N, C-alpha and C positions, 0 to 999 in steps of 0.2 A: 343105608350105609352107616356103619358105626365109626366112631372117632379114630380107631386104629387104621381102618381102611382109608379114611380121608387123609390121615397123615402120610400113609404110604403113597397114595396117588399125588399128593402135594410134593413129596420128595422126588418122585419120578418126573413130574412136570418141571421142577426146578433144575434137575440134573440133565434134562433133555438136550439143551443146547451144547452141553459139554461132551455128550456121548459120541458124536461123530468126529471129534477133533483128532483122535488117534488114527482113525481110518483115513482121514484126509491127509495127515502127516505121512502115513505109510504109502498112500497112493501117489503122493508127490515124489517121494524118493524112488518108488518103483518105476513110475513113468519116466523120470529123468534118467534112470539107469538104462532103460530100454532105448531111449533116445540116443544116449551115448553109445550104446552097443550098435545101433543102426549106423550112426555116423562113423564109428570105427570100422565097421564092415565095408562101408562105402569108400573110405580113404585108406583102408588096410593099415590102421595105426593102433590096433588092439594093444593095450588096455588104456591108452591115453584119455580118450573122450569118455570112456566108461567111468573112470575115476573122477574126472573133472565134473561131469554132469551128475554123478551120484552125490558128490559133496555139495554141489550147487543145489540139488534137490533137497538135501538134508538141511542146509542153511535156510532155503526158502520155506520149507515146511515148518521149521522151528520158528522162523520169523512170523509166519502166518499164524501159528499156534499161539504165540505170545501176544500178538496184536489182538486176536480174537478173544482170548481170555481177559485181556485188559478191558476190551469193549464190553464184554458180558458183565464183568465185575463193576464197571462204571455205571451200568444201567441200574444196578441195585442200589 
């Protein structure tokens, strides 16, 4: 393995922990959206809980994103 390939694989290894953060953020928002949609259909209150849970999912996802990035940067 030459030096260029080694640098490439080192970069990928260092970026690895950050690669799933976007997916995790999106999954949190989507999950909370569908939870709100289900509660709205149960109580017949559309769009109240959809909006509440979507925003809560966004805030929770961003909070988790920021905390995870801070922990990863602290390890360095």
